C-alpha positions as CSV (number, residue, x, y, z in Angstrom):
1,M,18.6,-7.6,32.5
2,N,22.4,-7.0,32.8
3,I,24.9,-9.1,34.6
4,R,26.4,-7.2,37.5
5,K,29.2,-9.5,38.6
6,T,30.7,-12.9,37.9
7,A,28.9,-15.7,39.7
8,L,29.4,-19.4,40.1
9,A,27.0,-22.2,41.1
10,G,27.6,-25.9,41.4
11,T,30.5,-28.2,42.1
12,L,32.8,-30.5,40.1
13,E,31.4,-33.6,41.9
14,S,30.0,-36.5,39.9
15,S,26.4,-35.9,38.8
16,D,26.7,-32.2,39.2
17,V,27.4,-29.2,37.0
18,Q,29.4,-26.0,37.6
19,I,28.0,-22.9,35.9
20,M,30.0,-19.6,35.8
21,I,28.3,-16.5,34.4
22,T,30.3,-13.3,33.6
23,K,29.6,-10.0,31.8
24,A,29.8,-9.8,28.1
25,S,29.1,-7.0,25.6
26,H,28.2,-8.9,22.4
27,G,25.5,-11.5,22.9
28,I,25.6,-14.8,24.6
29,T,28.6,-17.1,24.5
30,I,28.4,-20.6,25.9
31,E,31.4,-22.8,26.5
32,L,30.7,-26.4,27.4
33,E,33.1,-29.0,28.9
34,S,31.5,-32.4,29.3
35,D,32.4,-36.1,28.8
36,V,28.9,-36.5,27.3
37,K,29.1,-33.5,25.0
38,K,28.5,-35.5,21.8
39,Q,25.3,-37.1,23.1
40,F,23.9,-34.4,25.3
41,G,25.8,-31.1,24.5
42,N,22.9,-29.6,22.5
43,A,20.4,-30.4,25.3
44,I,22.6,-28.9,28.0
45,I,23.1,-25.7,26.0
46,A,19.4,-25.5,25.2
47,T,18.5,-25.8,28.9
48,V,20.9,-23.0,29.8
49,K,19.7,-20.8,26.9
50,D,16.1,-21.3,28.1
51,V,16.9,-20.0,31.6
52,L,18.8,-17.0,30.1
53,A,15.8,-16.2,27.9
54,A,13.5,-16.4,30.9
55,Y,15.6,-13.8,32.7
56,A,15.8,-11.7,29.5
57,I,19.6,-11.9,29.4
58,E,21.1,-10.6,26.2
59,N,24.8,-10.4,26.9
60,A,26.6,-13.0,29.0
61,K,29.5,-15.5,28.9
62,V,28.5,-18.8,30.3
63,S,31.1,-21.5,31.2
64,I,29.7,-25.0,31.9
65,V,31.6,-27.9,33.3
66,D,29.3,-30.9,33.3
67,K,29.9,-34.0,35.4
68,G,26.8,-35.9,34.3
69,A,24.1,-33.7,35.8
70,L,20.5,-34.2,35.0
71,D,18.5,-31.5,33.2
72,L,16.8,-30.3,36.4
73,V,20.2,-29.9,38.1
74,I,21.5,-27.9,35.1
75,K,18.4,-25.6,35.3
76,A,18.7,-25.1,39.0
77,R,22.4,-24.3,38.9
78,T,21.9,-21.9,36.0
79,I,19.1,-20.1,38.0
80,T,21.3,-19.9,41.1
81,A,24.3,-18.5,39.1
82,L,22.0,-15.9,37.4
83,Q,20.4,-14.9,40.7
84,R,23.9,-14.3,42.1
85,A,25.2,-12.6,38.9
86,L,22.2,-10.2,38.8
87,E,22.4,-9.7,42.6
88,L,18.7,-10.5,43.1
89,D,17.4,-11.1,46.5
90,E,14.1,-12.7,45.5
91,P,13.9,-15.4,42.9
92,K,11.9,-15.0,39.8
93,W,9.2,-17.5,40.7
94,E,7.7,-17.5,37.1
95,V,11.0,-19.0,35.9
96,L,10.6,-22.0,38.1
């Protein structure tokens, strides 16, 4: 699937994460800003990559600003941002 527009999900509140997805032309690029990047950066990126793979996204730029979100919150925010970026009305239930 191809990203149609830039989309954002989440907030910058404590225990949340903000995910922004934009178009790209050369693979997937992920930028992560987090106070716990050393400890959990790889896990956060893996969660986002899993969601992108479930939607068959091949080209995208993802910006993540983590404020201590749990894994399930990261997944939910990524799904929401992708739904908005792909302009899908119905969620892909198999991803959940």
